[in-house]
N, C-alpha and C positions, 0 to 999 in steps of 0.2 A: 504494500500500500504506500502510495506516494505521500509526502508531507501535506500536500494540498487536500488529498482525500481524507487524511486523518483529521485535519482541522475542520473539514466539512462535517465529518461524523460527530466530532465533539460538539460542534455548534448545534447539530440536529438533536443531540442528547440533552444539551443544556436548555433548549427551547421549551420542551415539556416541563422541565423542572421549574423554569421561570414562570411559565403559565400557571403551574400548580400553586406557586407562592402568591400570585396576584390576588386571588380571592381572600387570602388570609389577612391582607393589609386592611381592608375595610372592616373585617370582623374584629381585629385587634383595636382599631380606632373606636369602634362601637362599644366594645367592652370597657375601654378606657373612659369614654364619656359616661357610660353607665355608672362606673365607680365614682366619677366626679359628681354625678347627679345624686347618687346615694349619700355621699359625704355632705353635699350642700343641703339636702333635705334634712339629714340628721342634725346638722348645725343649726339650721333654721328652726326646727322644732324645739331644740334645746334652748335657743335664744328666746323663742316665743314663751316657753314655759317659765324661764327665769324672769323674763321681763314682766310677764303677767303677775307673778308672785311679788316682785319688787314694787310694781306700780300700785298694786292693791294693798300691800302690807306696810310699806315704809311710812305712809302718812298716819298710820294708826299705832305706831310704836310710841307708847307713852310711858312715863315713869311708873305709873300704877301697875303696869304689866310686870315690873321687875321687883315688886314688893315681896318681902320674905314670906309673908303669910297669905294664903289664898282665901278670898272671900267671893261671894256671889256678885259683888259689885266690881271689884278690880280684876277678877278672873286672872290673877297673877300666874305667869308661866314659870316663875322661879322654882317652885317645888318640882314641877315636871322637868325642868332643866337639870336640877341636881339629881333627880331620880334617874334621868337618862344617863348621866355620867356614871353614877354608881352602878346601875344595872349593867351597862356596857362593860365597865372595867371588871366587874365580877364575872360576867360571862366569858370575857376574853381570858381572864386569869385561869378559868377552868378548861377552856377549849384549846387554847394555844399549846400548852405543854403536852396535852394528850395527842392533839393532831400532829404536831411536829415530831413527837416521839414515835408515833405510829408510822409516819412516813419514813423516818430514819430506819426503823426496823424492816419495813417492807423493801426498801431499796438496798440497804447495806448488809443486813443480816439474814433475811429470809432467802430461801433457795429460789433462784430465778426460774420463772415458769411454773412454779408449783400451783397446785389447785387452791391452796389456801390464799395465796396472793391474789389469784384471779377472782376468788369469791369475795375477798375483802374489797377489791376495786369495784366489782360489780355492785356490791351492796352500797358502797359509798356513793357511786354514781346514781343509784336508785333513790337513795335518801335525799340527794340534792333536788330531785324533782317532786318530792312530796309537798303538797300545799301546807302552808303554815298553820292552817286551822286544824290539821291532823295533829301536828305537834302540840297545839294548844289543848286539844282534847286529851292527848296522852298526859301532858303535864297536869291537867286538872284531875284526871283519874289517879295518877301515881303520886305526884308531889303534894297536891292540895288535899286529896281525899285519903289515899292509903297511908302516906307518911304523916298526915295530919298537920301540914305546914300552913294550911289555909291560903287565902289570897295574900301573897307576900312577895317581898323583894327577892328572897332566896328562891322561891318557886319559879318566878319569872326568869331569873338569871340562869337557873339550871335548864329550863326549857330552851332559852336562847342558846346556851352552850351546846345542847344536843343538836339544835338546828344548824349552827355554823360549823360544827365539828367536821362533817364530810367535806365542806368547801375548803377549810384550812388543810385538812389531810391530803386531799387530792392535789391542791395547788402546791403544797410543800413537796409532795412526791414528784410532781413534774419538774419542779425546780431542782431537786436533787438528781433526777435522771439526766438533766441537761448539763450537769457538771462533767467535764471530760474525764474519761477513765484514767488519763495520764496523771491527773492530780493524785489519785489514789495510789497508782503504781509508784509515783515519785515518793510519796510518804512512806510506803512500805520499803522502798529501796533504801531509804535513809535509816531504817531500823525502827520506825515508830509503829506502835500498835494500831489496831483498827480504831479503837476509841479516840486516840489522840489524832489520828489522821482525819477522822470524821469531824472532830471538834475544831481542829486548827486549819484544815485544808478545804474540806467539802462544805461545811456549814457556812463559813464566811463567803464563799463564792455563790452559794444558793440563797444567801440572805435577802437580796432584793426581791427575788421571786417569792420567797416565803412571806416577806412583808406585804407583797401584793395580795396574797391570799388572806392575810390578817386584815388588810384594809377592806376586802370584800365582806368578810365576816362582820367587821365593825359597821359597815354600811347597812347590812341586814339587821343588825341589832338596833341601830338608831331608827330605822324606818318601820320596824315591826309593830303591828297593832293587834291582829286577830289572836295570836297566841297569848299575848299579854292580857287581853281582856279576860281570859279564862284562868290565868295563873297569878298575875300580879294585881289585878283589880284596877280601879279608877280613882282611888282616894288621892286627893291633891294635898299631900303632906310630905315633909322631908323626914325620912327615918332618923331618929335621934341616936346616932351611933355613939356620941359622946356621953349621953346620959344612961342609955340602956345597954350599951355594948353590943355584943353579938345578938342579943334578943331583938334589936331593932331590925335585923334581917327578916324577921317574921312579921313585920308591919307591911300593910298594903301601901302602894304608891303608884304613880303613873309616870309615863315618859312623855316627851314632847309630841310624839306621833299619836299616842292615846289621848293626850290633852286636845290636840286638834280634832280628833274624831269626836270627842265628847262635846266640844263647843259647836262643831258643825251639826251634829245630830240634834242638839237642843234648838238650834236655829235662832238663838237670842244674841249671840256674840260672833257673827260672821266676820266682822272687821278684825276682831281680835284673833280669829283663826288665821287670817292672812298674815297678821303680824307675827304670830307664832311660827308660821311657815317661813318667814324671812329669817327668824332666829335659827330655826333648824337648818335652813340652807346655808347660813353663815357658818354654823358649827361644823357641818359636813365639809364645807370648803376649807376651813382651817385645818381639820383633821387630814384631809387629802394633801394639803400643802405640806403639813408636817411630815406625813409619810413619804412624800416625794423628796423632801430635803434629806430625810433619813436614808432613803434608798440611794440618793446621789452621793451622800457622804460614805456610805458603805462601799459603793462602787469605786470611789477614789481611794479608799483605804486598801481595797483589794489590789488595785493597779499599783 
């Protein structure tokens, strides 16, 4: 075959390949613009919701809403704010060690591919999709009735801990799986044990991902209503930990989300409901910013 014939054959082979690539270009452009459209719609909806809350709530933020004691006249949100912080902190204190510890066992100690690991993962994924009302009914039957805790801060916090445990465990597990195996091999090569390798090499690298799972659990705690109606109650009071000690954990209280639900259902203080929503939105924004700063600092320390 002469050089001219070879060039002609190569050109004839390249022509079908080029023609096959031509239809893909409009499809790629269409998919790209669909992604842009979805991002724009999501941003617009978020901006609309936030703007609606701010416009309707900021004008009704008055000093009476932040009084220490709740009355039917001031409908103060301060007891609900304190109750939200206490219940969220207590739920995270119970769920985070168990969830992270379970993830460490599944990734670092359990036999890979075992039926036990597969069953635990499937169970955790199933529990993530259970409606919160089911958790509330379980908490009411077990913590409130069987254990005799009544509608209390402790019953609500335990119910929230069970709700967020699968989220924290699965997120921490994925973060640990994302750590390169070379980190572990490097630690073993230096003569360190498994515990020290996990604590000094694996966990610091996976810390930003684990923190993201904790943040998801925190958001669910702050915004939960249905489960707390059955377990923590709706009493607008601040548990007196200083005077009653641990017995204050058995007092009923409400969170900001429950406070908003009660005010909206009564229909007498709708403006105060929007004002409470502004405070709740600000608190979530501050917590997200703090978590982002912590994750950024952890990333710098690792590098």
